[in-house]
C-alpha positions as CSV (number, residue, x, y, z in Angstrom):
1,M,-9.6,15.8,26.2
2,D,-8.8,12.5,27.8
3,A,-5.1,13.0,27.2
4,I,-5.3,16.5,28.8
5,A,-7.2,15.0,31.8
6,R,-4.6,12.3,32.3
7,R,-1.8,14.9,32.3
8,I,-3.6,17.0,34.8
9,E,-4.2,13.9,37.0
10,L,-0.5,13.0,36.8
11,W,0.4,16.5,38.0
12,L,-2.2,16.5,40.8
13,W,-1.4,13.0,42.0
14,P,2.4,12.7,41.6
15,D,4.2,9.5,42.5
16,V,6.7,11.6,44.6
17,A,5.5,13.2,47.9
18,P,5.3,17.0,48.0
19,L,8.5,18.6,49.4
20,T,6.7,21.2,51.6
21,K,3.4,21.5,53.5
22,L,2.5,24.5,51.4
23,H,2.9,22.5,48.2
24,A,0.9,19.6,49.7
25,R,-2.0,21.9,50.7
26,G,-1.9,23.6,47.3
27,L,-2.2,20.2,45.6
28,V,-5.2,19.2,47.8
29,F,-7.0,22.4,47.0
30,A,-6.3,22.0,43.3
31,R,-7.6,18.5,43.4
32,Y,-11.0,19.6,44.7
33,V,-11.2,22.4,42.1
34,Y,-10.3,19.9,39.3
35,A,-12.9,17.4,40.6
36,L,-15.7,19.9,40.6
37,L,-14.8,21.3,37.2
38,R,-14.6,17.8,35.8
39,D,-17.9,16.8,37.2
40,F,-19.6,19.9,35.8
41,A,-18.0,19.4,32.4
42,Q,-19.3,15.8,32.2
43,G,-22.9,17.2,32.2
44,E,-24.7,14.8,34.5
45,L,-25.1,17.4,37.3
46,S,-26.4,19.9,34.7
47,L,-29.0,17.5,33.4
48,R,-30.2,16.8,36.9
49,A,-30.5,20.5,37.6
50,M,-32.6,21.0,34.5
51,S,-34.9,18.1,35.5
52,L,-35.3,19.7,38.9
53,V,-36.3,23.0,37.3
54,Y,-39.2,21.3,35.6
55,T,-40.2,19.5,38.8
56,T,-40.0,22.8,40.8
57,M,-42.2,24.6,38.2
58,L,-44.9,22.0,38.7
59,A,-44.6,21.7,42.5
60,I,-44.1,25.3,43.6
61,V,-47.8,26.4,43.6
62,P,-49.2,23.3,45.4
63,L,-46.3,23.4,47.9
64,L,-46.8,27.1,48.7
65,A,-50.6,26.5,48.9
66,F,-50.0,23.9,51.6
67,I,-47.5,26.0,53.5
68,F,-49.7,29.1,53.1
69,A,-52.7,27.2,54.5
70,V,-50.7,26.1,57.6
71,L,-49.3,29.6,58.2
72,K,-52.7,31.2,57.6
73,G,-54.3,29.3,60.4
74,L,-51.7,30.9,62.8
75,G,-51.8,34.3,61.3
76,F,-48.3,34.3,59.7
77,H,-49.2,33.7,56.1
78,R,-48.1,37.2,54.9
79,E,-44.6,36.5,56.2
80,L,-44.2,34.1,53.3
81,E,-44.3,36.8,50.7
82,P,-41.0,38.5,51.6
83,L,-39.2,35.2,51.6
84,L,-40.4,34.4,48.1
85,R,-39.5,37.9,46.9
86,E,-36.0,37.5,48.4
87,F,-35.5,34.2,46.5
88,L,-36.7,35.8,43.2
89,A,-34.7,39.0,43.7
90,P,-32.0,38.1,41.2
91,I,-34.4,38.2,38.3
92,G,-35.0,41.9,39.0
93,A,-36.8,43.8,41.7
94,A,-39.8,44.7,39.5
95,R,-40.1,41.2,38.1
96,A,-39.6,39.6,41.5
97,T,-42.4,41.7,43.0
98,E,-44.7,41.0,40.0
99,L,-44.1,37.3,40.1
100,T,-44.4,37.1,43.9
101,A,-47.7,38.9,43.7
102,S,-49.0,36.5,41.0
103,I,-47.9,33.4,43.0
104,I,-49.4,34.6,46.2
105,G,-52.5,35.5,44.4
106,F,-52.8,32.0,43.0
107,V,-52.2,30.6,46.5
108,D,-54.6,33.0,48.2
109,N,-57.4,32.1,45.9
110,I,-57.3,28.5,47.1
111,S,-60.0,28.1,49.7
112,G,-59.6,25.7,52.7
113,S,-62.3,23.3,51.4
114,V,-60.7,23.1,47.9
115,L,-57.3,22.6,49.5
116,A,-58.7,19.9,51.8
117,S,-60.1,17.9,48.9
118,L,-58.8,18.5,45.4
119,S,-55.3,20.0,46.0
120,V,-54.3,17.5,48.7
121,G,-53.9,14.8,46.0
122,L,-52.0,17.1,43.7
123,L,-49.9,18.3,46.6
124,L,-48.9,14.8,47.7
125,F,-48.1,13.8,44.1
126,T,-46.0,16.9,43.3
127,A,-44.3,17.0,46.7
128,L,-43.3,13.4,46.7
129,S,-42.2,13.6,43.0
130,M,-40.0,16.6,43.8
131,A,-38.7,15.0,46.9
132,Q,-37.9,11.8,45.0
133,K,-36.0,13.7,42.2
134,V,-34.1,15.8,44.7
135,E,-33.2,12.8,46.7
136,A,-32.2,10.9,43.6
137,S,-29.9,13.7,42.5
138,F,-28.3,13.8,46.0
139,N,-28.0,10.0,46.0
140,F,-26.3,10.1,42.6
141,V,-23.7,12.4,44.1
142,W,-23.3,10.2,47.1
143,R,-23.2,7.0,45.1
144,V,-26.3,5.6,46.9
145,D,-28.3,3.1,44.9
146,R,-31.2,2.6,47.4
147,P,-33.5,5.5,48.0
148,R,-35.7,6.0,51.1
149,S,-38.8,3.9,51.5
150,F,-42.1,5.5,50.6
151,A,-43.1,5.6,54.3
152,R,-39.9,7.4,55.3
153,R,-40.1,9.8,52.4
154,F,-43.7,10.7,53.2
155,T,-43.2,11.3,56.9
156,E,-39.7,13.0,56.8
157,Y,-40.4,15.3,53.9
158,L,-43.9,16.2,55.2
159,S,-42.3,17.2,58.5
160,I,-39.9,19.4,56.7
161,M,-42.7,21.1,54.7
162,V,-44.5,21.8,57.9
163,G,-41.6,22.7,60.2
164,G,-39.3,24.4,57.6
165,P,-41.4,27.6,57.3
166,F,-41.7,28.0,61.0
167,V,-37.9,27.7,61.5
168,M,-37.3,30.3,58.8
169,L,-39.9,32.7,60.2
170,L,-38.4,32.2,63.7
171,V,-34.9,32.9,62.6
172,M,-36.0,36.0,60.6
173,G,-38.1,37.2,63.6
174,L,-35.2,36.8,66.0
175,I,-32.9,38.8,63.6
176,A,-35.5,41.5,63.2
177,T,-36.1,41.7,67.0
178,V,-32.4,41.9,67.8
179,S,-31.9,44.6,65.2
180,S,-34.8,46.7,66.4
181,T,-33.8,46.7,70.1
182,T,-32.7,49.9,71.9
183,L,-29.3,48.4,72.6
184,A,-28.8,47.7,68.9
185,G,-29.7,51.3,68.0
186,Q,-27.2,52.6,70.6
187,L,-24.5,50.3,69.3
188,R,-25.1,51.5,65.7
189,A,-24.6,55.1,66.9
190,I,-21.0,54.3,67.9
191,D,-18.8,54.8,64.9
192,P,-16.6,51.7,64.8
193,V,-19.2,49.3,66.2
194,G,-21.9,50.7,63.9
195,A,-19.7,50.0,60.9
196,W,-19.1,46.4,62.1
197,L,-22.8,45.8,62.6
198,A,-23.5,47.1,59.1
199,R,-21.0,44.7,57.7
200,L,-22.4,41.9,59.8
201,S,-25.9,42.6,58.5
202,D,-24.5,42.3,54.9
203,F,-23.3,38.8,55.8
204,T,-26.6,37.7,57.3
205,P,-28.0,36.3,54.0
206,Y,-24.8,34.2,53.7
207,F,-25.1,32.7,57.2
208,F,-28.8,32.0,56.6
209,V,-28.3,30.2,53.3
210,I,-25.2,28.4,54.5
211,G,-27.1,26.9,57.4
212,A,-30.0,25.9,55.2
213,F,-27.8,24.3,52.6
214,S,-25.7,22.5,55.2
215,F,-28.9,21.0,56.7
216,L,-30.1,19.8,53.3
217,Y,-26.7,18.1,52.7
218,M,-27.0,16.2,55.9
219,F,-30.7,15.4,55.6
220,I,-31.6,14.6,52.0
221,P,-29.0,11.9,50.9
222,N,-29.9,8.4,52.0
223,A,-26.4,8.1,53.5
224,R,-24.6,9.2,56.7
225,V,-23.2,12.7,56.1
226,H,-20.9,14.1,58.7
227,F,-21.3,17.6,60.0
228,R,-17.9,19.0,58.7
229,P,-18.3,17.9,55.1
230,A,-21.9,19.2,55.1
231,L,-20.8,22.5,56.5
232,L,-18.0,22.9,54.0
233,G,-20.3,22.1,51.1
234,G,-22.9,24.4,52.5
235,T,-20.4,27.2,52.9
236,F,-19.2,26.9,49.3
237,A,-22.8,26.6,47.9
238,G,-24.1,29.4,50.1
239,I,-21.4,31.9,49.2
240,T,-21.7,31.0,45.6
241,W,-25.5,31.2,45.5
242,V,-25.7,34.6,47.2
243,A,-22.8,36.1,45.2
244,G,-24.1,34.5,42.0
245,G,-27.6,36.0,42.7
246,R,-26.1,39.5,42.8
247,L,-24.2,38.9,39.6
248,F,-27.3,37.4,38.0
249,A,-29.3,40.5,39.0
250,E,-26.7,42.7,37.2
251,F,-27.0,40.4,34.2
252,V,-30.8,40.8,34.1
253,V,-30.6,44.5,34.3
254,S,-28.1,44.7,31.4
255,A,-29.9,42.0,29.3
256,S,-32.2,44.4,27.5
257,T,-31.8,42.3,24.3
258,Y,-33.4,39.3,25.9
259,T,-36.2,41.4,27.2
260,A,-36.9,42.8,23.7
261,I,-36.8,39.3,22.2
262,Y,-38.9,37.4,24.7
263,A,-41.2,40.4,25.6
264,G,-43.8,39.1,28.1
265,F,-42.0,35.7,28.4
266,A,-38.8,37.3,29.6
267,I,-39.9,36.9,33.3
268,L,-40.4,33.2,32.7
269,F,-37.1,32.9,30.9
270,F,-35.1,34.6,33.7
271,L,-37.0,32.6,36.3
272,M,-36.1,29.2,34.8
273,L,-32.5,30.3,34.2
274,W,-32.2,31.4,37.9
275,M,-33.8,28.2,39.2
276,Y,-31.4,26.1,37.0
277,L,-28.3,28.0,38.4
278,S,-29.7,27.6,41.9
279,W,-30.1,23.8,41.6
280,L,-26.7,23.5,39.9
281,V,-25.0,25.4,42.7
282,L,-26.8,23.2,45.3
283,L,-25.6,20.0,43.5
284,L,-22.1,21.2,43.2
285,G,-22.0,21.9,46.9
286,A,-23.3,18.4,47.6
287,Q,-20.5,17.1,45.3
288,L,-17.9,19.0,47.4
289,A,-19.4,17.7,50.6
290,F,-19.1,14.1,49.2
291,Y,-15.5,14.6,48.2
292,V,-14.6,16.1,51.6
293,Q,-16.0,13.0,53.3
294,N,-14.7,10.6,50.7
295,P,-11.4,12.1,49.3
296,E,-10.5,8.7,47.6
297,Y,-13.1,9.5,44.9
298,L,-11.4,12.8,43.9
299,R,-9.4,11.3,41.1
300,H,-12.0,8.9,39.7
301,G,-15.2,10.8,40.1
302,Q,-18.2,8.9,38.6
303,R,-15.9,6.7,36.5
304,T,-16.4,3.0,37.0
305,P,-13.3,1.6,38.7
306,V,-11.3,-1.1,36.9
307,M,-10.3,-4.0,39.0
308,S,-8.6,-7.3,38.3
309,N,-10.4,-10.5,38.9
310,A,-7.9,-11.4,41.6
311,L,-8.7,-8.2,43.5
312,R,-12.4,-8.8,43.3
313,E,-12.1,-12.3,44.6
314,R,-9.9,-11.2,47.5
315,L,-12.4,-8.4,48.4
316,A,-15.3,-10.8,48.3
317,M,-13.7,-13.3,50.6
318,S,-12.5,-10.6,53.0
319,T,-15.9,-9.0,53.1
320,M,-17.7,-12.2,53.9
321,L,-15.1,-13.2,56.4
322,L,-15.3,-9.9,58.4
323,V,-19.1,-9.9,58.2
324,G,-19.2,-13.6,59.2
325,R,-17.0,-13.0,62.2
326,D,-19.1,-10.1,63.4
327,F,-22.2,-12.3,62.9
328,E,-20.8,-15.0,65.1
329,A,-19.6,-12.5,67.8
330,P,-21.4,-9.2,67.3
331,S,-19.2,-6.3,68.1
332,H,-18.6,-3.9,65.2
333,G,-21.5,-3.9,62.8
334,W,-19.8,-3.4,59.5
335,R,-20.8,-0.7,57.0
336,P,-19.3,-0.4,53.5
337,E,-17.2,2.6,54.5
338,S,-15.8,0.9,57.7
339,L,-15.0,-2.3,55.7
340,A,-13.1,-0.2,53.1
341,A,-11.2,1.5,55.9
342,Q,-10.4,-1.9,57.5
343,M,-9.1,-3.3,54.2
344,L,-7.3,-0.1,53.3
345,V,-9.0,0.0,49.9
346,P,-11.0,2.8,48.3
347,R,-14.8,2.4,48.9
348,H,-15.6,2.6,45.2
349,F,-13.6,-0.6,44.8
350,L,-15.6,-2.4,47.5
351,E,-19.1,-1.2,46.6
352,P,-19.5,-3.2,43.4
353,V,-18.3,-6.3,45.2
354,I,-20.8,-5.8,48.0
355,G,-23.5,-5.2,45.3
356,A,-22.6,-8.5,43.6
357,L,-22.8,-10.4,47.0
358,K,-26.2,-8.9,47.7
359,E,-27.5,-9.8,44.2
360,E,-26.5,-13.4,44.8
361,G,-28.3,-13.5,48.1
362,L,-25.2,-13.8,50.2
363,L,-25.3,-10.4,52.0
364,T,-28.1,-8.3,53.3
365,E,-28.3,-4.8,54.8
366,T,-30.2,-3.6,57.9
367,L,-32.1,-0.4,58.2
368,E,-28.9,1.1,59.9
369,Q,-27.0,0.1,56.7
370,R,-25.0,-2.6,58.5
371,L,-24.1,-5.7,56.6
372,M,-25.0,-9.2,57.7
373,P,-24.9,-12.7,56.1
374,A,-28.2,-13.3,54.2
375,R,-28.4,-16.8,55.7
376,D,-26.7,-19.1,58.1
377,P,-22.9,-19.0,57.4
378,R,-22.9,-22.8,57.5
379,R,-25.2,-22.7,54.4
380,I,-23.0,-20.2,52.5
381,S,-20.4,-22.1,50.5
382,L,-17.1,-20.4,49.5
383,A,-17.7,-21.5,46.0
384,E,-20.9,-19.3,46.0
385,V,-18.9,-16.3,47.3
386,L,-16.3,-16.7,44.6
387,G,-18.9,-17.2,41.9
388,A,-20.7,-14.0,42.9
389,V,-17.9,-11.8,41.8
390,R,-16.7,-14.1,39.0
391,S,-20.2,-14.2,37.5
392,E,-19.2,-17.3,35.5
393,A,-22.7,-18.7,35.2
394,R,-24.2,-15.3,34.1
395,D,-21.4,-14.8,31.7
396,R,-22.1,-18.2,30.1
397,A,-25.8,-17.3,29.8
398,R,-25.0,-14.1,28.0
399,A,-22.5,-15.8,25.8
400,K,-24.9,-18.6,24.9
401,G,-24.7,-19.6,21.2
402,Q,-21.1,-18.4,20.8
403,S,-18.5,-20.8,19.4
404,W,-15.5,-21.1,21.6
405,N,-12.1,-22.4,20.6
406,A,-11.9,-26.1,21.8
407,T,-8.5,-25.7,23.3
408,V,-9.5,-22.6,25.3
409,E,-12.8,-24.3,26.4
410,L,-10.9,-27.4,27.6
411,L,-8.4,-25.3,29.6
412,T,-11.2,-23.2,31.1
413,Q,-13.1,-26.3,32.2
414,R,-9.9,-27.6,33.9
415,I,-9.5,-24.3,35.8
416,E,-13.1,-24.3,36.9
417,T,-12.8,-27.9,38.0
418,S,-9.7,-27.2,40.0
419,I,-11.3,-24.2,41.8
420,A,-14.5,-26.3,42.6
421,S,-12.3,-29.1,43.9
422,A,-10.3,-26.7,46.2
423,L,-13.4,-25.2,47.6
424,E,-15.6,-28.3,47.8
425,G,-17.6,-28.6,51.0
426,K,-16.1,-25.5,52.6
427,T,-18.4,-22.9,53.9
428,L,-18.2,-19.4,55.3
429,A,-18.5,-20.8,58.9
430,D,-15.4,-22.9,58.2
431,L,-13.5,-19.8,57.0
432,V,-14.5,-17.9,60.1
433,D,-13.6,-20.8,62.5
434,R,-10.1,-21.1,60.8
435,D,-9.5,-17.4,61.0
436,L,-10.5,-17.2,64.7
437,A,-8.2,-20.2,65.5
438,E,-5.3,-18.6,63.6
439,T,-5.9,-15.3,65.4
440,A,-5.9,-17.1,68.8
441,Q,-2.7,-18.9,68.0
442,A,-1.0,-15.6,66.9
443,L,-2.1,-13.9,70.1
444,A,-0.8,-16.9,72.2
445,R,2.6,-16.6,70.4
446,E,2.9,-12.9,71.1
447,A,1.8,-13.1,74.7
448,P,4.7,-12.7,77.2
449,K,5.8,-15.9,78.8
450,P,5.7,-16.1,82.6
451,I,9.0,-15.9,84.4
452,A,9.7,-19.2,86.2
453,A,10.3,-18.7,89.9
454,K,13.7,-19.7,91.1
455,A,13.9,-22.6,93.5
456,A,14.9,-21.7,97.1
457,P,18.4,-23.0,98.0
458,T,18.3,-26.0,100.2
459,K,20.2,-26.1,103.5
460,K,22.8,-28.7,103.9
């Protein structure tokens, strides 16, 4: 399989540039298809989708109980039932109605006093657990190691749980109001316009789901997601989810064998299968959004990049230099993606270097994900910067007790001594000052020289 994958990658990323624009666009499209199929085949997204099914099964009743209680106080609680039935429609109309009635019955039996005491604790635990797992899955897709803080997760996701149902009900109410107006009835009576309105109503579920998925792709990851990648990912996932729901409904109707085998458990079987497919489609859409925003990852995916020691050292020095310059004269506010663009290297090459510098206490990150020196640049030695990515001390600790060849050990010690001697006493501040001085000299050389004024001729 690895040999086949390498051949496909050589075909998709040729050394020679495509001859025509059509060929180039075809290659780009094929790269995205290949990347999504490769990530699906690797199984990590599938495992995370399965985990989210389990979490959803535990969280759905407490979540609906909270939403139901909020809507009940405003008299809109019965509007929740058609939304739930629409989501469960792919498992079959009869099963969806039965399961919706059961869930609404569970929720309706929860009194306000019980919800205010016992269920609040369960709600908070299940809601935060589900939010944490969903965010962890999206952060995995976006290569984010640091999740939201507990305070941010609590406030942001609680606001979504409260405001989300109102937004859905508002959109559905507007659609229903527009559809029931006299003008809409008159337009439907006109033959060509009526046909177009009927087709537009068929696409309404797609628009609704695409908007919801696009919002999730921008909101859930603990990363800056641009609108265009989120919209493209939401469009792919929304169309796939709605179309897949219709295909799944046909499968359920024709799967009489499963119904006979599982009997009363068939509804649970189809529900879990549909939830798994829904989460998988959602994660694949997030993966597409990530690749659209970061196309340099298309070829490598989740594979760990292989870098030479020389490249790691250059990236570490360049990162600290740029961050140190910005610290001395704040202007840019570097983030990992902007640093990668400045250095013209893929971000997945730079991220492990930044991680090593953070681990050694040389870099820190603000709440806006901007990088700063962890301490005064005059107290950061260049030997520390180099050692952070070379990890010589940690490697020696791991290799403690091993017997090294005496000749190799002597040569290694000489190399380390030479490096330490070359960097002795030099700090990040010295590197920044030298770079600023060289930049000023280069600008002075490139500046146009003033034209000397000609002396006026003297009269004899």
